[in-house]
C-alpha positions in Angstrom: -0.1 0.3 0.0 1.0 3.1 -1.4 1.8 5.7 1.9 2.6 9.7 2.0 6.2 10.8 3.1 4.3 11.3 6.1 3.5 7.9 6.8 -0.1 8.6 6.3 -2.2 6.4 4.1 -3.4 8.7 1.1 -6.5 8.5 -0.2 -5.3 6.5 -3.7 -3.3 4.4 -2.1 -6.2 3.4 0.0 -9.2 3.6 -2.5 -7.0 1.0 -4.2 -6.1 -1.7 -1.2 -10.2 -1.4 -0.2 -10.8 -2.9 -4.4 -7.9 -5.3 -3.3 -9.8 -6.7 -0.3 -12.7 -6.2 -1.4 -12.2 -8.9 -4.8 -10.2 -11.2 -2.1 -13.9 -11.7 -0.1 -15.9 -12.6 -3.2 -16.3 -16.0 -5.4 -16.5 -14.1 -8.3 -13.2 -12.8 -10.2 -12.6 -9.1 -9.6 -12.6 -6.7 -12.4 -9.4 -5.5 -13.5 -7.3 -2.9 -11.3 -8.3 -0.3 -14.5 -11.6 -0.5 -13.7 -11.5 -0.9 -10.1 -10.0 2.3 -9.4 -11.5 3.9 -12.8 -15.3 3.4 -12.3 -17.1 6.4 -12.0 -17.5 7.1 -7.8 -20.6 9.4 -6.6 -18.8 13.0 -6.3 -18.2 14.0 -2.7 -19.4 17.1 -1.6 -17.2 20.0 -0.1 -14.3 17.9 0.6 -16.9 15.5 3.4 -17.1 11.4 2.6 -19.4 10.3 -0.9 -23.1 10.6 -0.6 -24.3 6.8 0.5 -27.6 6.1 -1.3 -30.7 5.5 0.4 -30.5 2.0 -0.8 -27.0 1.0 0.7 -27.5 3.2 4.0 -31.0 1.3 4.9 -30.0 -2.1 3.2 -32.8 -2.1 1.1 -33.2 -3.7 -2.3 -34.2 -1.4 -5.0 -37.6 -1.2 -6.5 -39.2 0.9 -8.9 -41.0 4.1 -7.2 -44.2 4.5 -8.1 -45.2 6.6 -11.4 -44.8 10.0 -10.9 -48.1 12.3 -10.6 -48.5 15.6 -9.7 -52.3 14.3 -7.6 -51.5 11.5 -5.5 -53.8 10.3 -2.7 -52.1 12.7 0.0 -53.6 15.3 -1.8 -57.1 14.3 -1.1 -56.4 13.5 2.7 -54.8 16.7 3.5 -57.7 18.4 1.5 -59.8 16.7 3.8 -57.9 17.5 7.3 -58.2 21.2 6.1 -61.9 20.5 5.7 -62.0 19.6 9.5 -59.8 23.4 10.5 -56.5 21.0 11.8 -54.6 23.9 13.2 -51.3 21.6 13.4 -49.7 18.6 12.8 -46.9 16.8 15.7 -45.0 14.3 14.3 -41.7 12.5 13.8 -41.2 12.9 10.2 -41.0 8.9 8.8 -41.3 7.3 5.0 -44.9 5.3 5.7 -46.4 8.9 5.7 -43.7 10.6 3.4 -46.3 11.3 1.1 -48.5 12.9 3.4 -46.2 15.0 4.5 -45.2 16.6 1.6 -48.7 16.7 0.5 -48.5 18.8 3.6 -46.0 21.1 3.1 -46.3 21.3 -0.9 -49.6 21.1 -1.7 -51.3 22.3 1.6 -48.6 25.1 2.1 -48.2 23.6 5.2 -51.2 25.7 6.9 -53.8 24.0 8.6 -52.4 21.9 9.2 -49.1 22.9 10.0 -46.2 20.4 10.6 -44.5 20.8 13.6 -40.9 18.6 14.1 -41.2 16.6 17.2 -37.9 14.6 18.1 -40.0 11.7 19.8 -43.3 10.4 19.1 -44.5 10.6 23.2 -43.4 14.3 22.6 -46.0 14.9 19.3 -49.5 12.8 21.5 -48.6 14.6 24.7 -48.2 18.1 22.5 -51.6 17.2 20.9 -53.1 16.2 24.3 -51.9 19.7 26.0 -53.6 21.1 23.0 -56.6 19.7 23.1 -57.4 20.8 26.7 -56.3 24.5 25.9 -58.4 24.7 22.3 -61.3 22.0 23.1 -60.5 20.6 19.6 -57.6 17.2 18.5 -54.4 18.0 16.8 -53.2 15.7 14.3 -50.8 13.4 15.2 -48.9 11.6 12.2 -46.5 7.9 13.6 -44.7 5.8 11.7 -45.4 1.7 11.8 -44.5 -0.2 14.8 -41.5 1.5 16.1 -43.6 5.2 15.8 -46.6 3.4 17.3 -45.1 1.5 20.4 -43.3 5.2 21.0 -46.4 6.9 21.4 -47.9 4.4 23.5 -47.9 6.0 26.1 -49.0 8.8 25.6 -52.2 8.3 24.0 -53.0 6.2 27.4 -52.6 9.2 29.0 -55.1 10.8 26.6 -57.5 8.0 27.1 -56.7 8.1 31.0 -57.9 11.8 30.6 -60.7 11.3 28.0 -59.2 13.8 25.7 -59.5 13.8 21.7 -56.5 12.9 20.1 -56.5 12.2 16.1 -53.8 9.6 15.2 -52.8 8.6 11.6 -50.2 6.0 11.8 -48.6 5.0 8.5 -48.4 1.3 7.4 -47.4 -1.2 4.0 -49.5 -3.6 4.6 -48.9 -5.0 0.4 -45.8 -6.9 1.0 -44.4 -6.4 -2.4 -44.2 -2.5 -1.6 -41.9 -2.8 1.0 -38.3 -1.9 0.6 -36.2 -4.3 2.0 -35.6 -4.9 6.2 -36.3 -2.1 7.7 -39.8 -1.4 5.4 -41.1 -5.0 7.0 -39.8 -4.9 10.3 -41.8 -1.5 10.2 -45.0 -3.0 9.3 -47.8 -4.8 10.4 -50.8 -6.8 9.5 -53.3 -5.2 12.1 -51.4 -1.6 13.1 -53.4 -0.2 15.6 -53.8 -3.8 17.8 -51.4 -2.4 20.6 -53.6 0.3 21.1 -56.7 -0.8 20.5 -57.7 -0.9 24.2 -57.0 2.8 24.8 -58.5 4.5 21.7 -62.5 4.7 21.3 -62.2 3.7 17.4 -59.9 3.1 15.0 -60.1 2.1 10.9 -57.8 1.0 8.4 -59.4 2.8 4.9 -58.7 0.9 1.6 -59.6 3.7 -0.6 -59.6 7.6 -0.8 -63.5 7.6 -0.6 -63.0 5.1 2.7 -60.6 7.2 3.7 -62.7 10.5 3.9 -65.7 8.6 5.7 -63.6 7.3 8.2 -61.8 10.2 9.0 -65.2 11.9 9.4 -66.1 9.7 11.6 -63.1 9.4 13.5 -63.4 12.9 14.2 -66.9 12.9 15.3 -66.3 10.1 18.1 -63.3 12.0 19.3 -65.4 15.1 20.0 -68.7 13.1 21.4 -68.1 12.7 25.1 -66.7 10.8 26.8 -63.9 12.2 24.2 -60.5 10.3 23.7 -58.1 9.2 21.0 -58.6 7.8 17.5 -56.7 6.3 15.3 -56.4 5.9 11.3 -54.3 3.4 9.5 -52.8 5.3 6.2 -51.7 2.8 3.6 -48.4 4.4 2.0 -49.7 2.6 -1.5 -53.3 4.5 -0.4 -51.2 7.7 0.5 -49.0 7.5 -3.2 -51.0 6.0 -5.7 -52.6 8.7 -8.3 -55.8 10.2 -7.8 -58.6 8.5 -10.8 -62.0 9.0 -9.4 -63.5 12.0 -9.0 -63.5 13.0 -4.9 -66.0 14.6 -2.7 -65.2 16.4 0.7 -67.4 14.6 3.6 -69.7 17.2 5.6 -68.5 16.7 9.3 -70.9 17.4 12.0 -70.2 16.7 15.3 -72.5 15.2 17.8 -74.3 17.4 20.8 -73.0 16.2 24.0 -75.6 13.7 25.9 -77.8 15.1 28.4 -79.8 13.2 31.2 -83.1 12.5 30.8 -85.1 15.1 32.5 -86.7 12.8 35.1 -83.3 12.7 36.7 -82.5 16.1 36.5 -85.6 16.8 38.5 -85.1 13.9 41.3 -81.4 15.0 41.1 -82.7 18.9 42.1 -85.5 17.5 44.7 -82.4 15.8 46.1 -80.1 18.9 46.1 -82.3 21.7 47.5 -84.1 19.5 50.4 -80.2 18.7 51.4 -79.1 20.5 55.0 -75.2 20.0 53.5 -75.2 19.4 49.8 -71.6 19.1 48.4 -70.5 19.1 44.6 -67.6 17.4 43.4 -66.6 18.1 40.1 -63.5 15.9 38.3 -63.4 15.8 34.6 -66.5 18.7 34.2 -65.6 21.7 32.6 -64.3 21.2 28.5 -65.5 24.6 28.1 -65.4 27.6 30.0 -69.6 26.8 30.1 -68.5 24.2 32.4 -67.1 26.5 34.6 -69.5 29.2 34.6 -72.2 26.7 34.9 -70.9 25.2 38.2 -70.9 28.5 39.8 -74.3 28.6 38.9 -75.6 25.8 40.4 -73.2 26.8 43.2 -74.5 29.8 44.1 -78.3 28.7 43.4 -77.5 26.3 46.2 -75.0 28.0 47.9 -73.4 24.4 48.6 -69.5 23.8 48.7 -67.3 22.9 45.5 -64.8 20.5 45.6 -62.6 20.5 42.9 -60.7 17.3 42.2 -58.3 19.4 40.5 -58.7 17.4 36.7 -59.5 20.4 34.9 -60.4 24.6 36.0 -63.8 23.6 37.2 -64.3 26.4 40.3 -63.0 29.7 40.8 -60.3 29.3 43.4 -61.0 32.0 45.6 -64.5 31.6 45.4 -65.8 31.2 48.7 -67.8 28.3 48.0 -64.5 26.5 47.0 -63.7 24.4 49.8 -61.5 22.0 48.4 -58.7 22.8 51.0 -61.8 20.9 53.4 -62.3 18.3 51.2 -62.6 15.8 54.6 -64.6 18.0 56.8 -66.9 19.0 54.0 -67.8 15.5 52.9 -68.0 14.5 56.7 -71.3 16.1 57.5 -72.5 15.6 53.2 -76.0 14.6 53.3 -76.1 14.8 49.4 -73.1 14.3 47.4 -73.3 15.2 43.7 -70.5 13.9 41.2 -69.8 16.1 38.4 -67.3 13.4 35.6 -66.0 11.9 39.2 -64.2 8.8 38.1 -63.2 7.4 41.6 -66.5 8.5 43.6 -65.3 5.4 46.1 -63.6 8.1 48.4 -66.6 10.6 48.0 -68.1 9.3 51.6 -70.3 10.8 54.5 -69.8 9.8 58.2 -74.1 9.9 57.5 -75.0 6.2 56.9 -78.3 8.1 54.7 -76.1 10.4 52.8 -77.3 10.0 49.0 -74.8 10.3 46.1 -75.5 11.5 42.8 -73.2 10.7 40.0 -73.1 12.5 36.3 -71.0 11.0 34.3 -69.9 11.0 30.4 -67.8 7.9 31.6 -71.3 5.7 31.6 -71.6 5.8 28.4 -68.0 3.6 27.0 -66.1 1.6 29.6 -63.1 -0.7 28.1 -62.2 -4.1 29.1 -58.4 -4.5 30.0 -56.9 -1.4 31.5 -58.1 -0.5 34.6 -58.8 3.5 34.6 -62.3 3.2 35.4 -61.4 2.9 39.0 -63.6 1.3 42.5 -67.2 0.7 41.3 -69.7 3.5 41.7 -72.2 2.8 44.8 -74.4 5.7 43.9 -78.4 6.5 44.4 -78.8 8.7 41.3 -76.6 7.8 38.5 -77.0 10.0 34.8 -75.3 8.5 32.1 -74.7 11.8 30.4 -71.9 14.7 30.0 -72.1 16.6 33.2 -71.3 20.3 31.2 -74.4 19.6 28.9 -76.5 18.3 32.1 -75.9 21.7 34.6 -78.4 24.3 32.7 -80.9 22.1 32.9 -79.8 21.1 36.5 -79.4 24.7 37.4 -83.3 25.9 36.3 -84.8 22.8 38.2 -82.8 23.9 41.2 -83.9 27.5 40.9 -87.8 26.3 39.8 -87.7 24.0 43.4 -86.2 26.6 45.7 -88.3 28.7 47.5 -88.1 32.1 49.9 -87.8 30.0 52.8 -85.2 27.5 51.3 -83.5 30.9 49.4 -83.1 32.3 52.7 -81.5 29.0 54.8 -79.3 28.6 51.6 -78.0 32.0 52.4 -77.0 31.5 55.9 -75.7 28.6 55.0 -73.4 30.7 52.2 -72.5 32.9 54.6 -71.2 30.4 57.2 -69.1 29.1 54.4 -67.5 32.0 53.4 -66.8 32.3 57.4 -64.6 29.1 57.1 -63.2 29.8 53.9 -62.0 33.3 55.0 -59.9 31.0 57.7 -58.6 28.4 55.9 -57.0 30.9 53.8 -55.4 32.6 56.0 -54.2 28.9 57.5 -52.6 28.4 54.3 -51.0 31.6 53.2 -49.5 30.8 57.5 -48.3 27.3 55.8 -46.7 28.9 53.4 -44.4 31.3 54.6 -42.8 27.8 56.7 -39.3 27.9 55.0 -39.8 31.3 53.1 -35.9 32.4 53.3 -34.8 28.7 52.4 -32.4 27.1 50.5 -33.5 24.8 48.7 -36.5 26.9 47.8 -39.7 26.3 49.1 -42.2 25.4 46.6 -44.6 28.1 48.2 -42.2 30.4 47.9 -41.5 29.5 44.1 -45.4 29.5 43.9 -45.7 33.2 45.3 -42.5 34.4 43.4 -43.3 33.5 40.4 -47.4 35.0 41.2 -46.0 38.0 41.7 -44.7 38.5 38.3 -47.9 36.9 36.2 -50.6 38.4 38.3 -51.0 41.2 35.8 -51.0 39.2 32.5 -53.1 36.7 30.7 -51.8 34.2 32.1 -52.6 29.9 31.4 -50.7 27.6 33.9 -50.7 24.3 31.7 -48.7 21.8 34.3 -50.2 19.5 36.7 -49.4 20.6 40.2 -49.7 17.8 42.6 -46.4 17.2 42.7 -45.2 20.9 44.1 -47.8 20.5 46.8 -50.8 22.1 44.5 -49.6 25.7 45.5 -50.5 27.6 42.6 -53.7 26.3 43.0 -54.3 26.9 46.7 -52.7 30.6 46.2 -53.3 32.1 42.9 -56.4 33.7 41.6 -57.8 31.7 39.3 -60.9 32.3 37.3 -60.9 31.4 33.7 -60.8 28.1 32.2 -57.3 28.2 30.3 -56.0 29.5 34.0 -55.4 25.6 35.0 -55.3 22.5 32.3 -54.7 19.3 34.8 -53.1 16.6 34.5 -52.1 13.7 32.7 -54.9 11.6 33.5 -52.9 8.2 33.3 -50.1 9.7 35.6 -47.3 8.6 32.8 -44.0 10.5 33.2 -43.1 11.8 30.3 -46.5 14.5 30.0 -45.4 17.6 31.4 -43.3 19.2 29.2 -44.4 18.1 25.5 -47.9 18.8 26.9 -46.7 22.2 27.8 -45.3 22.8 24.5 -48.7 21.9 22.9 -50.9 24.2 25.5 -48.6 27.1 24.5 -48.8 26.5 21.2 -53.0 26.9 21.3 -52.2 29.7 23.8 -50.2 31.4 21.1 -52.6 32.9 18.7 -54.6 34.4 21.8 -51.7 36.1 23.1 -51.7 34.1 26.4 -48.2 34.3 28.8 -48.2 30.4 28.9 -46.7 29.2 32.3 -45.2 25.5 33.1 -43.9 24.2 36.5 -41.7 21.3 35.1 -41.1 18.5 37.0 -37.1 17.2 36.7 -37.7 13.9 36.3 -40.7 14.6 33.7 -38.4 16.4 31.9 -35.3 13.6 31.8 -38.3 12.0 29.2 -38.6 14.0 26.4 -36.2 17.3 26.9 -36.4 17.5 22.8 -40.1 19.2 23.8 -37.9 22.4 23.9 -36.3 21.8 20.9 -39.7 22.1 19.4 -40.5 25.1 21.4 -37.2 27.2 20.0 -37.7 25.9 17.0 -41.5 26.8 15.8 -40.8 29.9 18.2 -44.0 28.8 20.6 -43.5 30.6 23.5 -43.4 29.2 26.9 -42.2 29.8 30.5 -41.4 27.4 32.3 -39.9 27.2 35.8 -37.6 24.0 36.8 -38.7 21.5 40.0 -35.7 21.0 40.2 -35.5 18.6 43.6 -33.2 16.2 42.1 -35.1 13.0 42.7 -38.0 11.1 41.4 -39.2 12.2 44.9 -42.8 10.2 44.9 -40.4 7.4 44.8 -37.9 8.0 47.1 -41.3 8.3 49.7 -42.6 5.2 48.6 -39.3 3.6 49.1 -39.2 5.0 52.8 -42.8 3.9 53.4 -41.9 0.3 52.1 -38.9 0.2 54.4 -40.0 1.1 57.6 -42.9 -1.6 57.1 -40.3 -4.1 56.9 -38.1 -2.3 59.5 -35.2 -1.6 58.0 -35.1 2.2 57.9 -34.8 4.8 55.3 -31.2 5.5 55.0 -30.6 4.0 51.6 -34.3 5.3 50.6 -32.1 7.4 48.2 -30.2 4.9 45.8 -32.4 4.5 42.5 -34.5 7.3 43.6 -31.7 10.5 43.6 -30.9 12.5 39.8 -27.2 13.2 41.3 -23.7 12.5 40.7 -23.8 14.0 38.3 -26.1 17.1 39.0 -28.4 17.8 35.5 -27.8 21.8 34.2 -31.4 22.3 32.5 -30.4 25.5 32.1 -27.7 24.8 29.4 -29.6 21.8 28.4 -32.0 24.7 27.6 -29.4 27.2 26.0 -28.2 24.0 23.8 -31.4 24.1 22.0 -31.9 27.6 21.5 -33.9 28.5 24.7 -33.2 30.7 27.1 -31.7 28.8 29.8 -30.9 30.5 33.5 -29.7 28.8 37.0 -29.9 27.0 39.1 -31.1 29.4 41.4 -30.9 28.6 45.3 -30.9 31.5 46.4 -34.6 32.6 46.8 -33.9 36.4 46.8 -32.7 35.7 43.0 -35.9 34.1 42.3 -37.9 37.0 41.6 -35.4 39.2 39.1 -34.8 35.6 37.1 -38.3 35.2 36.4 -39.1 38.5 35.1 -36.0 38.2 32.4 -37.7 34.8 31.8 -41.0 36.7 30.5 -39.6 39.3 28.6 -37.7 36.4 26.5 -41.4 34.8 26.4 -43.2 37.6 25.6 -40.7 38.7 22.7 -42.8 34.8 21.6 -39.9 32.4 22.2 -39.1 30.0 25.1 -37.7 30.4 28.8 -36.5 28.3 30.6 -35.2 29.3 34.9 -33.6 26.2 36.7 -34.8 26.5 40.5 -33.8 24.4 43.4 -36.7 23.3 45.5 -37.5 21.9 48.4 -38.8 17.9 47.9 -42.7 19.4 48.0 
C-alpha cells in the first residue's frame, strides 16, 4: 500500500487497497484493477465523504418507485384534514407517511395543518394532548409503523385516561411487495392499531380514498363525542402515493351534541339537592369548555353549596368562597347529598352520615373498555345519569331554581355565609403555612409559587402544568377564574407528559396572546427534553420553571414507606431515586436547544429577577427556562 511522506495513508492508495481486499472476499473474479479504480464514484460534497445511496444505507433491495403524479392520494387526505380545520400536525417524520408529509408542506402550503417537528412520538401525542385541553379540539399526530406507535403508546394512554381527543394517523405498508427491504418489513404490521386498541375509542384502516374520507369524518365525530378519547386511522403508504383516478368529494362533518341527562332524573337530582341540609358538589373532569366553569358557578351559588374541585380541570374559581377544595374531609364528613360531576373515582367521596345520598352525572357510564383499569372502584350511587355533566348543568340549574322557595333561599344564604367564614379562615391558615421555610435553600415550593404569581398576576396567563408534585401551591395561592388558567394533569400519570403537553398548550395559547406558564418536574423533563427544541424551532412562547428537587421524590417516599414497613430504616432510600452525581444542568440543556436558560437558582432572593427576565423573553415570542433548586414538595 502506498504511503505519503508523512506516513499516513493517501486517498488513492486507500481506495486501491480497499478494492483488492473486497475482491479477495468474493468467489467471482474481481474486475481489472483499472476498472475498479476508474469506475465512476458519486462525487464528494465539499471534501466530505461520498454520498451514500438510500438503499445502500438502509440495506433495502432497490425497487421501482411509483409512477410520478402531480395529484397523489395524500393531496386529497390533506384536503379532508383542511376541511376539519386542523391547526397542527405534530410528528417525528418517517417514510411510511412521506407522501402525506410532502402534501402538507407543498399541496397544503404547510398551513392548517402546519407540520410541527417533534423529536419523539411521545412528544407529538403529548403536545396534541395539551393543545386539546386549551383549544377544545384535537390536533393531528402522525406516527410511523410499529416502532412509532410503540413510542407514542404511553402518551396515547394518558390522553385516553384523561378523556382528551387526539387524532392519530398511522403510516403502514400492508402490501408486502411494496416493502423496501428489512427496515420496512420490521416497521410494517398486519393489524397496525392492535397494540393500542384497548385505549383508543375507535380505529379504522381505509382501503380507498372514499373510505378514507368517511372514516376521517367519523373518527373526528367519535373523538369529539363525550367521553372524548383518542382515535386512530391507518394510512397505507400505497394509498397515500397512488395517483388519484376518480372523482372525490369532501365529507360533511357534523359533530354530535353532547348527551344530556333525561329531564326526570334531572328533576329528581334537583329535588334531592334543594331538600338537603349539607349538599356537596364534587367536580372531576367537568369543564370541557368555559361554559362548564360558568354553569358550575351558577349551580353552586343557587344552592350556596360547597364545591370540591378534584383539580383535573379548571372547574371552579380558586378564590370563590364556595370553593372548599382545601377542606375536603370536613366538608364530606357532614354531607347528606353528594353530587359528582364527571367524577371517575367515587369510592373516596363518602360521608359519615349513613343515609347520605350520592348522585353521579358522567359520560364515562356511556363507554367502558375492558383491559385497562382506569375505571377505578365501582361507584355505588343512588342516582346515576349516563350523560355529559357540562351539557346537563343548565337543566339542573333551572330545576334547582324552580324548586327553591323563599324559605329555602333564606336557608341557603345562611349556609353560604357560614361557608364564606370557613373559607376565609382556611385561606389565612394556608397563607400562614406558605411562609414556612420562606428563606430556605433549596427554595420552598410555596415561595416559588408566590414569586411566580407576583410576576404574572397582571398578565393574561395560563398554567399548563400538573402541580400535584408542587404541593398544589399555585392552586392554593393564585387567583384562578378562567377556563384556561389550569388544564390539569396527564390522566394516566405517565412520566414524560409534562414538558411536551406544556409546549402543545402553549402553541394553542400563542394566537390568543396568553403568557403560558409551565412548572416542570425534573424527572419528567428527562423523559422528553427534546420538547424544548420544538418550542424553539417553531417559536412557541413558553415560560418553564424547573421544580428541580434532584430526585424522583415520589419514589423516594415510596421506598421510605416500604423500608419502614420492613423494619429496615430509610437510610438507603435515595438509591435508584436521586438525580445526582452528576447533577443535571437544565439551563445549559435549554441553551443548547436555542432556549433562554438561567440557573440553577438556590437563593430565593434571586428568583424574582430571574423570572422577570425570562418573562421578557417569552413576551418576545420565544421559550425560556429558569432552573430552580427546590424543596422536595
